[in-house]
N, C-alpha and C positions, 0 to 999 in steps of 0.2 A: 517507509515504503508507502506509497499511495497509488491507488487505482482509481478509475472512473467506472470500471465495470459493474454491471448489476446493482444500480443504485438502490439503497435501502434494503439490500438483501434480496431483490426480486429478480428473477432471471430475466434479462434483456435479450433482444435479438442480437445476432452477430453485428448487423450493421448499426445498431444502436450503440453497442459496445465500442465498436471501432470509432465512431463519431465522437462518443463522450471521451474516449482515450485521445483522440487527436486534439479536442478542446483542453485537456489536463496538459498534454505536452506543450501546446501553444502557451499556456498560462505559466508553467514552468519556465519556458524559454523567455517569455515577456519579463518575468521577474528576474532573469539573470542568474538563477539558480544553477548549481552544479549538480547534475544528475546522471544517472545510467539506467539504461532499460533494465527492468526486472520482471520476475513472474512469481506469482503466489499461487498456492494450490493446496488442496488436501493432501494428507499424509499417504493417502493410497495412490495418489498421482491420476486419479480419475477427473478432477476439476482443476482448471488453471484460470488465471486472470492475468492479462498483461498489466503490469504495474511500472512505476518509476521509483527508483531509490534516490532520494533528495539528500543531499549533504548540508548540514548546517543549520537546519529548521529548529527553532523551539518547539516545545511540546504545543504551545499556544498556536504558533503559525502552521503546525502540521495538522493540528485538528481544524483550524480554521479552512485549510485547504481541503481537508477530507470533507468537510461540512459543505463547502462550495460545490462539490461533485457528489453530493447526497451519500456519502458513505457513512456506515455505522461506526467504522474505526479505522484507524491507521496503525502501522507499526513502527515502533522506535528501537532501533538496534544501537547498543554501545557495547564497549569491550567487556562490560560487566553484567549485562542484562539484555533480554529481548523482551520488549513491553508492548501490549496492544492497549492504545489509547483511545476510549470511546470519543467520538466527535461531539456528541450532544450532552455529555455530561463529563464529570470530573474522573470518572472511572478508570482505573489502570489494572491491567492484569501482568503480573511480572513474572518471568521466568529465566532461567538461564540458558547457555547455548555452548556447543563445542563445535569443534571443526573437525572433519574426518576426510581421508582421502578415498574412503568407500563411497559408492553411489548410494543414495537413499533408496534407490528401487533393487539394489542387488540382494 
């Protein structure tokens, strides 16, 4: 999962975020990648960022794309783990995940 919102972790204007996200979508389409719209945010539901879930990228390619859009990290989701991949280093934070039929906000 990759976003172009709030580069380098600094809050950008809505216009700047929309423009950057449009450029990310253009890049993903240009590369012919399979993707779906996605949204990331905080656990409280008070912050959200438009994102794209891209299928089939290697960790290196995902980091490169994140770096191109000045992101600190991208998310990699596999059947066994949820990983946060730093874009400027080889750092990885790994955790598990589960699915639920209950809303996270319930």
